[in-house]
C-alpha positions as CSV (number, residue, x, y, z in Angstrom):
1,M,80.1,55.4,59.1
2,S,76.8,53.9,60.2
3,M,75.1,53.7,56.7
4,E,73.7,50.3,55.8
5,F,75.0,48.6,52.7
6,E,72.7,48.9,49.7
7,P,73.4,46.7,46.7
8,F,73.0,48.0,43.2
9,A,70.0,46.5,41.5
10,K,70.4,44.1,38.7
11,I,70.0,45.7,35.3
12,A,67.4,44.1,32.9
13,R,68.4,43.6,29.3
14,L,66.3,45.8,26.9
15,H,66.1,43.3,24.0
16,R,63.8,40.8,25.7
17,D,60.1,40.1,25.2
18,I,57.5,42.7,25.4
19,V,53.7,42.7,25.3
20,I,51.9,45.7,23.8
21,T,48.3,46.3,24.8
22,E,45.8,49.1,24.1
23,K,45.8,51.7,26.8
24,I,42.2,52.3,27.6
25,D,41.2,55.8,28.9
26,G,39.0,55.0,31.9
27,T,39.9,54.8,35.6
28,N,42.4,52.3,37.1
29,A,40.6,49.7,39.3
30,Q,41.4,46.7,41.3
31,V,39.5,43.7,42.6
32,C,41.0,42.2,45.8
33,I,40.0,38.7,46.8
34,D,41.1,37.4,50.3
35,D,42.0,33.8,51.0
36,D,38.5,33.5,52.6
37,G,36.7,34.7,49.5
38,A,36.0,38.2,50.6
39,V,35.8,40.6,47.6
40,R,36.9,44.2,47.9
41,A,37.1,47.1,45.3
42,G,39.8,49.6,44.9
43,S,40.7,52.6,42.7
44,R,44.3,53.4,41.8
45,S,44.9,55.1,45.2
46,R,42.3,53.9,47.7
47,W,39.7,51.3,48.8
48,I,36.3,52.2,47.6
49,T,32.7,51.2,48.6
50,P,29.3,51.6,47.0
51,Q,28.8,54.6,49.4
52,D,32.2,56.1,48.5
53,D,32.6,55.0,44.9
54,N,34.6,55.7,41.8
55,Y,32.3,55.8,38.7
56,G,30.2,53.0,40.1
57,F,33.0,50.4,40.2
58,A,32.5,49.4,43.9
59,R,28.8,48.9,43.3
60,W,29.6,46.8,40.2
61,V,32.1,44.7,42.2
62,A,29.5,44.0,44.9
63,E,26.9,43.0,42.3
64,H,29.4,40.6,40.5
65,A,31.2,39.3,43.6
66,D,30.3,35.7,42.9
67,G,31.7,35.8,39.4
68,L,34.8,37.8,40.4
69,R,35.7,35.1,43.0
70,E,36.7,33.0,39.9
71,L,39.7,35.2,39.6
72,G,41.1,33.6,42.8
73,P,42.9,35.1,45.8
74,G,45.0,38.2,45.1
75,R,44.9,41.6,43.6
76,H,43.5,41.9,40.1
77,F,44.1,45.2,38.3
78,G,42.3,46.5,35.3
79,E,40.6,49.5,33.7
80,W,37.0,50.5,34.5
81,W,35.8,52.2,31.4
82,G,32.9,53.1,29.1
83,S,29.8,55.2,29.5
84,G,30.5,58.4,31.6
85,I,34.2,57.7,32.2
86,Q,36.9,59.8,30.4
87,R,36.6,59.2,26.6
88,N,33.4,57.1,26.9
89,Y,34.5,55.1,23.8
90,S,30.9,55.5,22.5
91,Q,29.8,52.9,25.0
92,T,26.3,52.7,26.6
93,S,27.6,50.7,29.6
94,K,30.8,50.3,31.7
95,R,33.2,47.5,31.5
96,F,36.1,46.1,33.5
97,S,39.1,45.0,31.5
98,L,41.9,43.1,33.3
99,F,45.5,44.1,32.6
100,N,47.2,40.7,32.9
101,V,46.7,39.4,29.4
102,G,49.1,36.5,29.9
103,R,46.9,35.1,32.7
104,W,43.4,36.1,31.6
105,R,43.4,36.1,27.8
106,D,41.7,32.7,27.4
107,A,39.7,32.0,30.6
108,R,38.2,34.6,32.9
109,P,34.9,35.3,34.6
110,A,32.2,36.2,32.2
111,C,31.8,39.7,33.8
112,C,35.4,40.6,32.9
113,D,37.1,41.6,29.7
114,V,40.9,41.8,29.0
115,V,42.8,44.7,27.5
116,P,43.5,43.9,23.8
117,T,46.9,42.6,22.9
118,L,48.4,44.3,19.9
119,Y,51.9,42.6,19.8
120,E,53.8,39.9,21.8
121,G,57.4,39.1,21.1
122,P,61.0,40.5,21.1
123,F,61.5,44.2,21.9
124,S,61.1,46.2,18.8
125,Y,60.7,49.9,18.2
126,S,59.2,49.0,14.8
127,E,56.4,47.0,16.6
128,I,55.7,49.8,19.0
129,R,55.4,52.2,16.1
130,K,53.1,49.7,14.2
131,A,50.8,49.4,17.2
132,M,50.5,53.2,17.5
133,K,49.9,53.5,13.8
134,R,47.2,50.8,13.9
135,L,45.3,52.7,16.7
136,E,45.7,56.0,14.9
137,T,44.4,54.8,11.6
138,E,42.0,51.9,12.6
139,G,40.8,53.2,16.0
140,S,40.3,51.3,19.2
141,V,40.5,47.5,19.3
142,A,38.7,47.5,22.7
143,A,35.8,49.5,21.2
144,P,35.7,49.0,17.4
145,G,34.7,52.1,15.5
146,F,35.9,54.5,18.2
147,M,38.5,56.6,16.4
148,K,40.2,58.4,19.3
149,P,42.0,55.7,21.4
150,E,44.5,56.9,24.0
151,G,47.6,54.8,23.1
152,I,49.5,51.7,24.2
153,I,51.0,50.1,27.2
154,V,54.3,48.2,26.8
155,W,55.0,45.5,29.4
156,H,58.7,44.6,29.4
157,T,58.9,41.1,30.7
158,A,62.5,41.0,31.9
159,A,62.4,44.4,33.7
160,R,58.8,43.7,34.9
161,L,58.0,47.3,34.1
162,L,55.1,49.0,32.3
163,F,55.5,52.0,29.9
164,K,52.8,54.0,28.3
165,V,52.8,55.8,25.0
166,T,49.9,58.1,24.1
167,L,48.8,59.2,20.7
168,E,48.3,62.8,21.9
169,K,50.7,64.9,24.0
170,D,52.9,62.0,24.9
171,E,55.9,64.3,25.6
172,E,53.9,66.2,28.2
173,P,53.3,65.0,31.8
174,K,49.5,64.5,32.5
175,S,49.6,67.4,35.0
176,A,50.8,69.8,32.3
177,T,47.9,68.8,30.1
178,R,45.4,69.4,32.9
179,M,47.0,72.8,33.6
180,L,46.6,73.7,29.9
181,Q,43.0,72.6,29.8
182,A,42.2,74.6,32.9
183,A,43.8,77.8,31.4
184,E,41.6,77.5,28.2
């Protein structure tokens, strides 16, 4: 047999720390900063430019390149959201909110926000339910007063995995929701 050996992956323990943040309904975005300070914009699936943009994010990155360099070399993922994007959140402008709350909660470039943290601590179904109930009854933390937030993201620190839970149609894949909307 010529098959290469493949070890079984180590299994993370479920009852470890989690971080619950608000899932903002915008468009996934990234800022990439090279070691030489070059700044580049990306969407979830491709590089973008001001000429081939995604809701104006590449143009915004070009305009804020000096401030974004404060993020340092690497890929910095977040949500580009607000006016004209998905739910709008009753915003009159667009914002970039970084996902890595552990790194950017306290100090970040002035042009960037961070997704709101709703809970940090041991894995708890109760805390997940509480975070969902808070958004359902009090509305968005990212955009106070907006009463139709999308849901939450759960970051499992030991597994290094993200999970999302949405307030509406969580049991359906996103493609099924799109097919239903197209049929209406």
